[in-house]
C-alpha positions as CSV (number, residue, x, y, z in Angstrom):
1,X,-52.3,-45.2,19.5
2,X,-50.9,-48.4,21.0
3,X,-47.8,-50.3,19.9
4,X,-50.0,-53.0,18.4
5,X,-52.0,-50.5,16.3
6,X,-48.8,-48.8,15.1
7,X,-47.4,-52.2,14.0
8,X,-50.4,-52.7,11.6
9,X,-50.4,-49.1,10.4
10,X,-46.7,-49.0,9.3
11,X,-44.8,-52.1,8.1
12,X,-41.5,-50.4,8.9
13,X,-42.4,-49.5,12.3
14,X,-40.2,-50.6,15.2
15,X,-40.9,-50.0,18.9
16,X,-38.8,-47.4,20.6
17,X,-37.4,-47.2,24.0
18,X,-39.0,-45.0,26.6
19,X,-37.1,-41.8,27.3
20,X,-34.9,-41.8,30.4
21,X,-35.2,-38.3,32.0
22,X,-31.9,-38.8,33.8
23,X,-30.0,-38.9,30.6
24,X,-28.8,-35.7,28.8
25,X,-30.8,-34.5,25.8
26,X,-28.4,-35.9,23.2
27,X,-28.7,-39.3,24.9
28,X,-32.5,-39.1,24.9
29,X,-32.5,-38.4,21.2
30,X,-30.3,-41.4,20.5
31,X,-32.3,-43.7,22.9
32,X,-35.5,-42.7,21.1
33,X,-34.1,-43.8,17.7
34,X,-32.5,-47.0,18.9
35,X,-34.4,-50.2,18.0
36,X,-35.5,-52.4,20.8
37,X,-33.6,-55.4,19.7
38,X,-30.3,-53.5,19.2
39,X,-27.2,-55.1,20.6
40,X,-25.4,-53.8,23.6
41,X,-22.7,-52.2,21.5
42,X,-25.3,-50.4,19.3
43,X,-27.2,-49.3,22.3
44,X,-24.1,-47.8,24.1
45,X,-23.9,-44.1,23.4
46,X,-20.5,-42.8,22.4
47,X,-19.9,-39.3,23.9
48,X,-18.5,-36.9,21.3
49,X,-15.0,-35.6,21.9
50,X,-14.8,-32.3,23.6
51,X,-14.8,-29.4,21.2
52,X,-11.5,-27.5,20.9
53,X,-11.3,-24.0,21.9
54,X,-13.1,-22.0,19.2
55,X,-10.1,-19.9,18.4
56,X,-7.9,-23.0,18.0
57,X,-10.5,-24.9,16.0
58,X,-11.2,-22.1,13.5
59,X,-7.4,-21.5,13.1
60,X,-7.3,-24.9,11.5
61,X,-5.6,-27.0,14.1
62,X,-7.7,-30.1,13.5
63,X,-9.4,-31.5,10.4
64,X,-10.1,-28.9,7.7
65,X,-13.6,-28.7,6.3
66,X,-13.9,-27.5,2.7
67,X,-15.2,-24.0,2.4
68,X,-18.1,-25.1,0.2
69,X,-19.5,-27.5,2.9
70,X,-22.1,-26.1,5.2
71,X,-22.3,-26.8,8.9
72,X,-25.4,-28.6,10.0
73,X,-25.9,-28.3,13.7
74,X,-27.0,-30.2,15.7
75,X,-25.8,-33.4,13.9
76,X,-26.0,-36.5,16.0
77,X,-23.8,-38.5,13.6
78,X,-20.8,-36.1,13.3
79,X,-19.6,-33.6,15.9
80,X,-16.4,-32.4,14.1
81,X,-16.1,-28.6,14.3
82,X,-19.9,-28.1,14.6
83,X,-20.1,-24.6,16.1
84,X,-22.8,-23.5,18.6
85,X,-25.6,-21.4,17.2
86,X,-24.0,-18.2,18.6
87,X,-20.6,-18.7,16.8
88,X,-20.3,-17.4,13.2
89,X,-19.1,-19.9,10.6
90,X,-17.4,-17.1,8.6
91,X,-14.0,-16.9,10.4
92,X,-13.2,-20.5,9.5
93,X,-13.7,-19.9,5.8
94,X,-11.7,-16.7,5.9
95,X,-8.9,-18.6,7.6
96,X,-9.1,-21.4,5.1
97,X,-8.8,-18.9,2.2
98,X,-5.7,-17.3,3.8
99,X,-4.0,-20.6,3.7
100,X,-4.3,-20.7,0.0
101,X,-2.0,-17.7,-0.6
102,X,0.1,-18.3,-3.7
103,X,3.7,-17.4,-4.6
104,X,2.8,-14.0,-6.0
105,X,3.6,-12.2,-2.7
106,X,7.2,-13.5,-2.7
107,X,7.6,-12.7,-6.4
108,X,6.6,-9.1,-5.8
109,X,9.0,-8.8,-2.7
110,X,11.9,-10.2,-4.8
111,X,11.2,-7.6,-7.6
112,X,11.3,-4.7,-5.0
113,X,14.5,-5.9,-3.5
114,X,16.2,-6.2,-6.9
115,X,15.0,-2.7,-7.7
116,X,16.6,-1.3,-4.5
117,X,19.9,-3.2,-5.2
118,X,20.1,-1.9,-8.8
119,X,19.5,1.7,-7.7
120,X,16.1,2.0,-9.4
121,X,14.5,3.2,-6.2
122,X,17.5,5.0,-4.9
123,X,16.2,8.5,-5.7
124,X,13.0,7.8,-3.9
125,X,14.8,6.6,-0.8
126,X,17.2,9.5,-0.8
127,X,14.2,11.9,-1.0
128,X,13.0,10.4,2.3
129,X,16.5,10.4,3.9
130,X,17.2,6.7,3.4
131,X,20.7,6.6,1.9
132,X,24.2,5.5,2.3
133,X,27.0,8.0,2.2
134,X,30.8,8.2,2.5
135,X,33.2,11.2,2.5
136,X,36.3,11.0,0.3
137,X,39.0,13.7,0.9
138,X,41.6,15.0,-1.5
139,X,44.3,17.7,-1.2
140,X,46.2,19.5,-4.0
141,X,49.2,21.8,-3.7
142,X,48.8,24.8,-6.0
143,X,50.5,28.1,-6.7
144,X,49.3,31.7,-6.8
145,X,45.8,32.4,-8.3
146,X,44.9,28.7,-9.1
147,X,41.9,27.7,-11.3
148,X,39.5,25.1,-9.9
149,X,37.1,23.5,-12.4
150,X,34.2,21.4,-11.1
151,X,31.7,19.6,-13.2
152,X,29.1,17.9,-11.1
153,X,26.1,16.3,-12.9
154,X,24.4,15.3,-9.7
155,X,25.0,17.2,-6.5
156,X,25.8,20.6,-5.0
157,X,29.1,22.5,-4.8
158,X,30.2,24.7,-1.9
159,X,33.4,26.7,-2.3
160,X,35.0,28.9,0.4
161,X,38.3,30.6,1.1
162,X,40.6,28.6,3.5
163,X,43.0,31.5,4.2
164,X,45.8,29.4,2.6
165,X,47.7,30.4,-0.5
166,X,48.9,27.0,-1.7
167,X,46.3,24.2,-1.1
168,X,43.0,23.1,-2.4
169,X,41.1,20.7,-0.1
170,X,38.2,18.7,-1.5
171,X,35.6,16.7,0.4
172,X,33.5,14.6,-1.9
173,X,30.4,13.3,-0.1
174,X,29.2,10.3,-2.1
175,X,25.5,9.3,-1.6
176,X,23.5,6.4,-3.0
177,X,20.3,4.6,-2.3
178,X,19.6,2.5,0.8
179,X,21.0,-0.8,-0.7
180,X,23.8,0.8,-2.8
181,X,27.5,1.2,-2.2
182,X,28.7,4.8,-2.3
183,X,32.3,3.7,-2.9
184,X,31.2,2.7,-6.4
185,X,30.5,6.3,-7.4
186,X,33.6,7.4,-9.3
187,X,35.0,10.9,-9.1
188,X,37.8,11.8,-11.4
189,X,40.5,14.2,-10.1
190,X,43.2,15.8,-12.3
191,X,45.8,18.4,-11.8
192,X,47.7,20.1,-14.6
193,X,50.1,22.8,-13.3
194,X,48.0,25.4,-11.4
195,X,44.6,24.0,-12.6
196,X,42.6,21.4,-10.6
197,X,39.8,19.6,-12.4
198,X,37.1,17.6,-10.6
199,X,34.6,15.6,-12.6
200,X,31.6,13.5,-11.6
201,X,29.2,11.9,-14.0
202,X,26.9,10.0,-11.7
203,X,24.9,6.9,-12.6
204,X,22.6,6.0,-9.7
205,X,24.1,8.2,-6.9
206,X,25.1,11.8,-6.3
207,X,28.2,13.6,-4.9
208,X,28.2,16.9,-3.0
209,X,31.5,18.8,-3.0
210,X,32.8,21.0,-0.1
211,X,36.0,22.7,-1.4
212,X,38.3,25.2,0.3
213,X,40.6,27.2,-1.9
214,X,43.1,30.1,-1.7
215,X,41.4,33.4,-1.3
216,X,42.5,34.5,-4.8
217,X,41.2,31.7,-7.0
218,X,39.4,31.5,-10.4
219,X,36.4,29.2,-10.4
220,X,34.6,27.4,-13.2
221,X,31.7,25.4,-11.7
222,X,28.7,23.6,-13.3
223,X,25.9,21.6,-11.9
224,X,22.7,20.2,-13.3
225,X,20.0,20.6,-10.7
226,X,21.7,21.5,-7.4
227,X,23.0,24.7,-5.7
228,X,26.3,26.5,-6.1
229,X,27.6,28.6,-3.2
230,X,30.8,30.6,-3.1
231,X,32.0,32.4,0.0
232,X,34.9,34.9,0.4
233,X,36.7,34.2,-2.9
234,X,38.3,36.8,-5.2
235,X,38.7,35.9,-8.9
236,X,37.0,35.3,-12.1
237,X,33.9,33.2,-11.7
238,X,32.0,31.2,-14.3
239,X,29.1,29.6,-12.4
240,X,26.3,27.7,-14.1
241,X,23.4,25.5,-13.0
242,X,20.2,24.3,-14.6
243,X,17.7,24.4,-11.8
244,X,19.6,25.1,-8.6
245,X,20.4,28.4,-7.0
246,X,23.7,30.4,-7.3
247,X,24.7,32.3,-4.2
248,X,27.9,34.4,-3.9
249,X,28.6,36.0,-0.5
250,X,31.4,38.5,0.3
251,X,33.1,37.7,-3.1
252,X,35.0,39.9,-5.5
253,X,34.1,39.0,-9.1
254,X,37.0,40.1,-11.4
255,X,37.8,39.5,-15.0
256,X,34.8,38.6,-17.2
257,X,32.6,36.8,-14.7
258,X,29.4,35.0,-15.7
259,X,26.6,33.6,-13.5
260,X,24.1,31.7,-15.5
261,X,20.9,30.0,-14.3
262,X,17.9,28.4,-16.0
263,X,15.1,28.1,-13.4
264,X,16.7,28.9,-10.1
265,X,17.7,32.2,-8.4
266,X,20.9,34.2,-8.6
267,X,21.8,35.9,-5.3
268,X,24.8,38.2,-4.8
269,X,25.3,39.3,-1.2
270,X,27.8,42.0,-0.3
271,X,29.8,41.3,-3.5
272,X,32.1,43.6,-5.4
273,X,32.1,43.8,-9.2
274,X,35.6,44.9,-10.3
275,X,35.4,43.7,-13.9
276,X,32.8,43.1,-16.6
277,X,30.1,40.7,-15.2
278,X,27.0,39.1,-16.6
279,X,24.2,37.7,-14.4
280,X,21.7,35.9,-16.7
281,X,18.6,34.0,-15.5
282,X,15.7,32.4,-17.4
283,X,12.8,32.0,-15.0
284,X,14.2,32.7,-11.5
285,X,14.9,36.0,-9.7
286,X,18.2,38.0,-9.7
287,X,19.0,39.6,-6.3
288,X,22.2,41.6,-6.1
289,X,23.4,43.5,-3.1
290,X,26.9,45.1,-3.5
291,X,29.0,47.6,-5.4
292,X,30.5,48.3,-8.7
293,X,34.1,49.4,-8.4
294,X,35.4,48.8,-12.0
295,X,34.7,49.8,-15.5
296,X,33.2,47.9,-18.4
297,X,29.7,46.4,-19.0
298,X,27.6,44.9,-16.3
299,X,24.5,43.1,-17.5
300,X,21.7,41.7,-15.3
301,X,19.2,40.0,-17.7
302,X,16.1,37.9,-17.0
303,X,13.4,36.4,-19.0
304,X,10.4,36.0,-16.7
305,X,11.7,36.8,-13.2
306,X,12.3,39.9,-11.1
307,X,15.6,41.9,-10.8
308,X,16.3,43.5,-7.5
309,X,19.5,45.5,-7.1
310,X,20.8,47.4,-4.1
311,X,23.9,49.1,-5.4
312,X,26.8,51.4,-4.5
313,X,29.4,52.9,-6.8
314,X,29.4,54.8,-10.1
315,X,27.6,53.6,-13.2
316,X,25.4,54.7,-16.0
317,X,22.1,52.9,-15.9
318,X,19.7,51.6,-18.7
319,X,16.8,49.5,-17.6
320,X,13.7,48.0,-19.3
321,X,10.8,45.7,-18.2
322,X,8.8,44.3,-21.1
323,X,5.6,43.7,-19.3
324,X,6.5,44.7,-15.8
325,X,7.3,47.9,-13.9
326,X,10.4,49.7,-12.6
327,X,10.8,51.5,-9.3
328,X,13.9,53.2,-7.8
329,X,14.9,55.5,-5.0
330,X,17.6,57.1,-7.1
331,X,16.6,60.7,-8.0
332,X,19.0,60.9,-11.0
333,X,17.2,58.0,-12.7
334,X,14.2,58.8,-14.9
335,X,11.5,56.1,-14.9
336,X,8.7,55.7,-17.5
337,X,6.0,53.2,-16.7
338,X,3.3,52.6,-19.4
339,X,0.9,49.9,-20.6
340,X,3.5,48.2,-22.8
341,X,6.2,48.0,-20.1
342,X,8.7,50.3,-18.4
343,X,12.0,52.0,-19.1
344,X,14.5,53.8,-17.0
345,X,17.8,55.7,-17.6
346,X,20.2,57.8,-15.6
347,X,23.2,57.2,-13.4
348,X,24.2,56.0,-9.9
349,X,26.9,58.0,-8.1
350,X,28.6,60.5,-10.3
351,X,27.7,61.1,-14.0
352,X,30.1,60.2,-16.8
353,X,31.2,56.9,-15.3
354,X,32.9,54.4,-17.6
355,X,30.8,51.5,-16.0
356,X,27.6,50.7,-17.9
357,X,24.9,48.9,-16.0
358,X,22.1,47.2,-18.0
359,X,19.0,45.8,-16.3
360,X,16.5,43.9,-18.5
361,X,13.6,41.6,-17.9
362,X,10.9,40.5,-20.3
363,X,8.0,39.8,-17.9
364,X,9.2,40.6,-14.4
365,X,9.7,43.8,-12.4
366,X,12.9,45.8,-11.7
367,X,13.7,47.3,-8.3
368,X,16.8,49.5,-8.3
369,X,18.0,51.2,-5.1
370,X,21.2,52.5,-3.7
371,X,22.4,51.4,-0.3
372,X,22.2,54.0,2.6
Protein backbone atom coordinates (compact mmCIF):
# COMPACT_ATOMS: atom_id res chain seq x y z
CA UNK A 1 0.00 0.00 0.00
CA UNK A 2 1.38 3.41 -0.94
CA UNK A 3 1.84 6.34 1.41
CA UNK A 4 -1.06 8.14 -0.19
CA UNK A 5 -3.40 5.19 0.37
CA UNK A 6 -2.31 4.86 4.02
CA UNK A 7 -3.00 8.55 4.54
CA UNK A 8 -6.67 8.08 3.63
CA UNK A 9 -6.98 4.78 5.55
CA UNK A 10 -5.77 6.05 8.95
CA UNK A 11 -6.23 9.70 9.99
CA UNK A 12 -3.44 9.38 12.59
CA UNK A 13 -1.01 7.96 10.13
CA UNK A 14 2.36 9.66 9.67
CA UNK A 15 4.98 8.67 7.22
CA UNK A 16 8.02 6.96 8.63
CA UNK A 17 11.63 7.15 7.71
CA UNK A 18 13.20 4.40 5.73
CA UNK A 19 15.47 2.13 7.75
CA UNK A 20 19.17 2.71 7.52
CA UNK A 21 20.88 -0.65 7.50
CA UNK A 22 24.15 0.92 8.65
CA UNK A 23 22.64 1.90 11.99
CA UNK A 24 22.43 -0.50 15.00
CA UNK A 25 19.10 -2.29 15.67
CA UNK A 26 18.16 0.06 18.50
CA UNK A 27 18.69 3.06 16.18
CA UNK A 28 16.64 1.43 13.44
CA UNK A 29 13.71 1.01 15.84
CA UNK A 30 13.91 4.65 16.89
CA UNK A 31 14.23 5.85 13.27
CA UNK A 32 11.20 3.81 12.32
CA UNK A 33 9.04 5.51 14.94
CA UNK A 34 10.29 9.09 14.39
CA UNK A 35 7.92 11.35 12.41
CA UNK A 36 9.18 12.81 9.21
CA UNK A 37 8.87 16.39 10.34
CA UNK A 38 10.60 15.86 13.70
CA UNK A 39 13.22 18.44 14.60
CA UNK A 40 16.88 17.75 14.58
CA UNK A 41 16.99 17.35 18.38
CA UNK A 42 14.10 14.90 18.34
CA UNK A 43 15.66 12.96 15.50
CA UNK A 44 19.05 12.68 17.20
CA UNK A 45 19.34 9.34 18.95
CA UNK A 46 20.70 9.41 22.50
CA UNK A 47 22.82 6.36 23.22
CA UNK A 48 22.01 4.79 26.60
CA UNK A 49 24.71 4.89 29.27
CA UNK A 50 26.77 1.75 29.45
CA UNK A 51 25.38 -0.81 31.84
CA UNK A 52 27.36 -1.26 35.02
CA UNK A 53 28.92 -4.54 35.79
CA UNK A 54 26.09 -6.91 36.67
CA UNK A 55 27.53 -7.67 40.08
CA UNK A 56 27.87 -3.98 40.86
CA UNK A 57 24.43 -3.13 39.56
CA UNK A 58 22.59 -5.81 41.45
CA UNK A 59 24.49 -4.97 44.64
CA UNK A 60 22.60 -1.70 44.56
CA UNK A 61 25.32 0.76 43.59
CA UNK A 62 23.00 2.85 41.40
CA UNK A 63 19.36 3.78 41.52
CA UNK A 64 17.29 1.24 43.44
CA UNK A 65 14.23 -0.22 41.75
CA UNK A 66 11.38 -1.21 44.06
CA UNK A 67 11.00 -4.96 44.45
CA UNK A 68 7.40 -4.90 43.20
CA UNK A 69 8.34 -3.40 39.85
CA UNK A 70 9.01 -5.76 37.01
CA UNK A 71 11.75 -5.32 34.45
CA UNK A 72 10.47 -4.91 30.90
CA UNK A 73 13.27 -5.55 28.45
CA UNK A 74 13.90 -4.30 25.87
CA UNK A 75 12.57 -0.85 26.72
CA UNK A 76 13.58 1.92 24.36
CA UNK A 77 12.53 4.67 26.76
CA UNK A 78 14.44 3.56 29.89
CA UNK A 79 17.64 1.56 30.11
CA UNK A 80 18.19 1.78 33.88
CA UNK A 81 19.24 -1.65 35.17
CA UNK A 82 17.44 -3.55 32.43
CA UNK A 83 19.19 -6.95 32.51
CA UNK A 84 19.81 -9.06 29.44
CA UNK A 85 17.55 -12.03 28.88
CA UNK A 86 20.12 -14.47 30.29
CA UNK A 87 20.47 -12.60 33.65
CA UNK A 88 18.07 -13.49 36.45
CA UNK A 89 16.15 -10.68 38.11
CA UNK A 90 16.02 -12.54 41.44
CA UNK A 91 19.44 -11.49 42.90
CA UNK A 92 18.48 -7.82 42.83
CA UNK A 93 15.32 -8.39 44.82
CA UNK A 94 17.14 -10.59 47.34
CA UNK A 95 19.78 -7.91 47.80
CA UNK A 96 17.09 -5.28 48.23
CA UNK A 97 15.39 -7.31 50.92
CA UNK A 98 18.66 -7.77 52.81
CA UNK A 99 19.02 -3.99 52.99
CA UNK A 100 15.80 -3.82 54.97
CA UNK A 101 17.24 -5.69 57.99
CA UNK A 102 15.73 -4.29 61.17
CA UNK A 103 17.24 -3.71 64.63
CA UNK A 104 16.25 -7.15 65.99
CA UNK A 105 19.65 -8.68 65.21
CA UNK A 106 21.45 -6.11 67.37
CA UNK A 107 18.90 -6.52 70.16
CA UNK A 108 19.49 -10.28 70.24
CA UNK A 109 23.29 -9.79 70.27
CA UNK A 110 22.98 -7.34 73.16
CA UNK A 111 20.88 -9.82 75.18
CA UNK A 112 23.46 -12.59 74.64
CA UNK A 113 26.34 -10.34 75.73
CA UNK A 114 24.47 -9.29 78.88
CA UNK A 115 23.80 -12.94 79.65
CA UNK A 116 27.50 -13.77 79.41
CA UNK A 117 28.46 -10.82 81.61
CA UNK A 118 25.94 -11.76 84.29
CA UNK A 119 27.13 -15.37 84.37
CA UNK A 120 23.90 -16.79 82.98
CA UNK A 121 25.78 -18.69 80.29
CA UNK A 122 28.86 -19.32 82.41
CA UNK A 123 28.19 -22.98 83.05
CA UNK A 124 27.69 -23.65 79.36
CA UNK A 125 30.99 -22.02 78.46
CA UNK A 126 32.83 -23.82 81.25
CA UNK A 127 31.46 -27.07 79.87
CA UNK A 128 33.17 -26.36 76.55
CA UNK A 129 36.38 -25.13 78.18
CA UNK A 130 35.72 -21.39 77.75
CA UNK A 131 36.45 -19.93 81.19
CA UNK A 132 38.60 -17.57 83.20
CA UNK A 133 40.51 -18.89 86.21
CA UNK A 134 42.92 -17.68 88.85
CA UNK A 135 44.80 -19.58 91.59
CA UNK A 136 44.73 -18.17 95.12
CA UNK A 137 47.29 -19.63 97.60
CA UNK A 138 47.01 -19.72 101.40
CA UNK A 139 49.27 -21.26 104.05
CA UNK A 140 48.43 -22.06 107.68
CA UNK A 141 50.76 -23.11 110.51
CA UNK A 142 49.31 -25.94 112.59
CA UNK A 143 50.31 -28.33 115.35
CA UNK A 144 50.15 -32.10 115.64
CA UNK A 145 47.10 -33.92 114.23
CA UNK A 146 45.29 -30.87 112.81
CA UNK A 147 41.67 -30.91 111.60
CA UNK A 148 40.90 -29.52 108.15
CA UNK A 149 37.27 -28.71 107.34
CA UNK A 150 36.36 -27.93 103.72
CA UNK A 151 32.83 -27.11 102.53
CA UNK A 152 32.80 -26.60 98.77
CA UNK A 153 29.39 -26.11 97.15
CA UNK A 154 30.78 -26.02 93.62
CA UNK A 155 34.09 -27.69 92.86
CA UNK A 156 36.34 -30.64 93.62
CA UNK A 157 38.69 -31.21 96.56
CA UNK A 158 42.03 -33.01 96.42
CA UNK A 159 43.96 -33.57 99.66
CA UNK A 160 47.36 -35.22 99.97
CA UNK A 161 50.12 -35.54 102.51
CA UNK A 162 52.95 -33.02 102.18
CA UNK A 163 55.41 -34.75 104.51
CA UNK A 164 55.37 -31.77 106.84
CA UNK A 165 54.10 -31.75 110.40
CA UNK A 166 53.24 -28.10 110.83
CA UNK A 167 51.73 -26.57 107.67
CA UNK A 168 48.56 -26.69 105.61
CA UNK A 169 48.91 -25.32 102.09
CA UNK A 170 45.83 -24.43 100.08
CA UNK A 171 45.52 -23.61 96.39
CA UNK A 172 42.06 -22.36 95.52
CA UNK A 173 41.50 -22.47 91.75
CA UNK A 174 38.69 -20.02 91.04
CA UNK A 175 36.83 -20.46 87.77
CA UNK A 176 34.08 -18.42 86.13
CA UNK A 177 32.46 -18.02 82.73
CA UNK A 178 34.14 -16.45 79.71
CA UNK A 179 33.14 -12.87 80.59
CA UNK A 180 33.32 -13.22 84.40
CA UNK A 181 35.98 -12.16 86.90
CA UNK A 182 37.29 -15.09 89.00
CA UNK A 183 38.56 -12.68 91.68
CA UNK A 184 34.93 -11.98 92.57
CA UNK A 185 34.48 -15.55 93.86
CA UNK A 186 34.82 -15.26 97.63
CA UNK A 187 36.46 -18.05 99.64
CA UNK A 188 36.33 -17.74 103.44
CA UNK A 189 39.37 -18.97 105.39
CA UNK A 190 39.40 -19.36 109.17
CA UNK A 191 41.76 -20.85 111.71
CA UNK A 192 40.91 -21.59 115.30
CA UNK A 193 43.75 -23.24 117.17
CA UNK A 194 44.57 -26.46 115.35
CA UNK A 195 41.48 -26.37 113.11
CA UNK A 196 41.46 -24.81 109.64
CA UNK A 197 38.10 -24.11 108.00
CA UNK A 198 37.66 -23.36 104.29
CA UNK A 199 34.22 -22.41 103.00
CA UNK A 200 33.03 -21.56 99.49
CA UNK A 201 29.41 -20.92 98.62
CA UNK A 202 29.64 -20.05 94.94
CA UNK A 203 27.15 -17.96 92.99
CA UNK A 204 28.10 -18.07 89.32
CA UNK A 205 31.56 -19.67 89.46
CA UNK A 206 33.29 -22.66 91.02
CA UNK A 207 36.44 -23.31 93.07
CA UNK A 208 38.61 -26.44 93.05
CA UNK A 209 40.84 -26.96 96.08
CA UNK A 210 44.26 -28.62 96.07
CA UNK A 211 45.37 -29.00 99.69
CA UNK A 212 48.50 -30.49 101.23
CA UNK A 213 48.36 -31.42 104.91
CA UNK A 214 50.50 -33.16 107.51
CA UNK A 215 50.42 -36.92 107.19
CA UNK A 216 48.44 -37.32 110.42
CA UNK A 217 45.40 -35.09 109.83
CA UNK A 218 41.68 -35.38 110.45
CA UNK A 219 39.53 -34.45 107.46
CA UNK A 220 35.94 -33.24 107.16
CA UNK A 221 35.16 -32.56 103.49
CA UNK A 222 31.85 -31.97 101.75
CA UNK A 223 31.05 -31.19 98.10
CA UNK A 224 27.80 -30.99 96.15
CA UNK A 225 28.51 -32.51 92.75
CA UNK A 226 32.28 -32.89 92.40
CA UNK A 227 34.92 -35.41 93.41
CA UNK A 228 36.81 -35.83 96.66
CA UNK A 229 40.22 -37.51 96.56
CA UNK A 230 42.54 -38.16 99.52
CA UNK A 231 46.06 -39.57 99.14
CA UNK A 232 48.46 -40.78 101.84
CA UNK A 233 46.71 -39.32 104.90
CA UNK A 234 46.18 -41.01 108.27
CA UNK A 235 43.33 -39.86 110.49
CA UNK A 236 39.60 -39.75 110.98
CA UNK A 237 37.83 -39.00 107.69
CA UNK A 238 34.29 -37.74 107.22
CA UNK A 239 33.87 -37.35 103.46
CA UNK A 240 30.55 -36.59 101.75
CA UNK A 241 29.43 -35.71 98.23
CA UNK A 242 26.11 -35.68 96.43
CA UNK A 243 26.98 -36.85 92.91
CA UNK A 244 30.77 -36.93 92.66
CA UNK A 245 33.15 -39.80 93.42
CA UNK A 246 35.03 -40.37 96.68
CA UNK A 247 38.46 -41.93 96.24
CA UNK A 248 40.93 -42.70 99.05
CA UNK A 249 44.36 -44.09 98.17
CA UNK A 250 47.03 -45.39 100.57
CA UNK A 251 45.15 -43.87 103.49
CA UNK A 252 44.62 -45.05 107.04
CA UNK A 253 41.08 -44.45 108.26
CA UNK A 254 41.08 -44.21 112.04
CA UNK A 255 38.49 -43.23 114.63
CA UNK A 256 34.91 -43.38 113.39
CA UNK A 257 35.33 -42.60 109.70
CA UNK A 258 32.38 -42.11 107.35
CA UNK A 259 32.36 -42.01 103.55
CA UNK A 260 28.92 -41.04 102.22
CA UNK A 261 27.80 -40.70 98.62
CA UNK A 262 24.46 -40.24 96.90
CA UNK A 263 24.91 -41.15 93.24
CA UNK A 264 28.66 -41.46 92.69
CA UNK A 265 31.13 -44.23 93.52
CA UNK A 266 33.19 -44.86 96.65
CA UNK A 267 36.67 -46.26 95.92
CA UNK A 268 39.16 -47.33 98.58
CA UNK A 269 42.54 -48.32 97.18
CA UNK A 270 45.16 -49.98 99.38
CA UNK A 271 43.61 -48.44 102.48
CA UNK A 272 43.74 -49.62 106.09
CA UNK A 273 40.75 -49.57 108.41
CA UNK A 274 42.02 -49.21 111.98
CA UNK A 275 38.81 -48.02 113.60
CA UNK A 276 35.07 -48.35 113.04
CA UNK A 277 34.22 -47.19 109.51
CA UNK A 278 31.03 -46.75 107.46
CA UNK A 279 30.95 -46.62 103.67
CA UNK A 280 27.43 -45.75 102.53
CA UNK A 281 26.28 -45.23 98.93
CA UNK A 282 22.83 -44.70 97.47
CA UNK A 283 23.06 -45.55 93.76
CA UNK A 284 26.74 -45.86 92.96
CA UNK A 285 29.21 -48.70 93.52
CA UNK A 286 31.46 -49.38 96.50
CA UNK A 287 34.90 -50.74 95.68
CA UNK A 288 37.31 -51.40 98.55
CA UNK A 289 40.78 -52.88 98.31
CA UNK A 290 42.68 -52.98 101.61
CA UNK A 291 42.76 -54.45 105.08
CA UNK A 292 41.06 -54.38 108.46
CA UNK A 293 43.56 -54.09 111.31
CA UNK A 294 41.34 -52.82 114.13
CA UNK A 295 38.26 -53.81 116.03
CA UNK A 296 34.70 -52.58 116.00
CA UNK A 297 31.99 -52.44 113.33
CA UNK A 298 32.74 -51.94 109.64
CA UNK A 299 29.70 -51.38 107.45
CA UNK A 300 29.57 -51.24 103.66
CA UNK A 301 25.97 -50.50 102.64
CA UNK A 302 24.41 -49.67 99.29
CA UNK A 303 20.91 -49.18 97.96
CA UNK A 304 21.09 -50.03 94.26
CA UNK A 305 24.76 -50.51 93.41
CA UNK A 306 27.33 -53.29 93.71
CA UNK A 307 29.79 -53.89 96.56
CA UNK A 308 33.20 -55.30 95.66
CA UNK A 309 35.65 -56.00 98.49
CA UNK A 310 39.18 -57.42 98.27
CA UNK A 311 40.17 -57.70 101.89
CA UNK A 312 42.94 -58.87 104.19
CA UNK A 313 42.77 -59.13 107.96
CA UNK A 314 40.52 -60.74 110.54
CA UNK A 315 36.79 -60.13 110.67
CA UNK A 316 33.48 -61.87 111.07
CA UNK A 317 31.32 -61.40 107.97
CA UNK A 318 27.60 -60.99 107.43
CA UNK A 319 26.38 -60.14 103.93
CA UNK A 320 22.99 -59.78 102.20
CA UNK A 321 21.85 -58.83 98.70
CA UNK A 322 18.12 -58.08 98.47
CA UNK A 323 17.63 -58.88 94.79
CA UNK A 324 21.18 -59.63 93.70
CA UNK A 325 23.76 -62.37 94.23
CA UNK A 326 26.83 -62.99 96.37
CA UNK A 327 30.07 -64.63 95.32
CA UNK A 328 33.32 -65.17 97.23
CA UNK A 329 36.62 -67.05 97.07
CA UNK A 330 36.78 -67.44 100.87
CA UNK A 331 36.01 -71.07 101.81
CA UNK A 332 35.09 -70.18 105.40
CA UNK A 333 32.13 -68.06 104.19
CA UNK A 334 28.85 -69.85 103.51
CA UNK A 335 26.79 -68.36 100.66
CA UNK A 336 23.08 -68.93 100.01
CA UNK A 337 21.70 -67.62 96.70
CA UNK A 338 17.94 -67.94 96.09
CA UNK A 339 15.11 -66.29 94.20
CA UNK A 340 14.49 -63.67 96.86
CA UNK A 341 18.12 -62.59 97.13
CA UNK A 342 21.30 -63.90 98.74
CA UNK A 343 22.95 -64.14 102.14
CA UNK A 344 26.42 -65.06 103.37
CA UNK A 345 28.12 -65.54 106.73
CA UNK A 346 31.50 -66.69 108.02
CA UNK A 347 34.83 -65.12 108.70
CA UNK A 348 37.99 -63.83 107.07
CA UNK A 349 41.34 -64.73 108.60
CA UNK A 350 40.94 -66.30 112.02
CA UNK A 351 37.61 -66.99 113.65
CA UNK A 352 36.53 -65.18 116.79
CA UNK A 353 37.75 -61.74 115.63
CA UNK A 354 36.38 -58.70 117.40
CA UNK A 355 35.98 -56.89 114.05
CA UNK A 356 32.50 -57.21 112.54
CA UNK A 357 32.15 -56.63 108.76
CA UNK A 358 28.64 -56.03 107.37
CA UNK A 359 28.01 -55.94 103.63
CA UNK A 360 24.50 -55.05 102.45
CA UNK A 361 22.92 -53.98 99.16
CA UNK A 362 19.24 -53.87 98.22
CA UNK A 363 19.40 -54.44 94.46
CA UNK A 364 23.06 -54.93 93.57
CA UNK A 365 25.56 -57.79 93.81
CA UNK A 366 28.26 -58.48 96.37
CA UNK A 367 31.75 -59.74 95.47
CA UNK A 368 33.90 -60.66 98.50
CA UNK A 369 37.43 -61.95 98.05
CA UNK A 370 40.67 -62.03 99.96
CA UNK A 371 43.86 -60.73 98.47
CA UNK A 372 46.50 -63.29 97.51
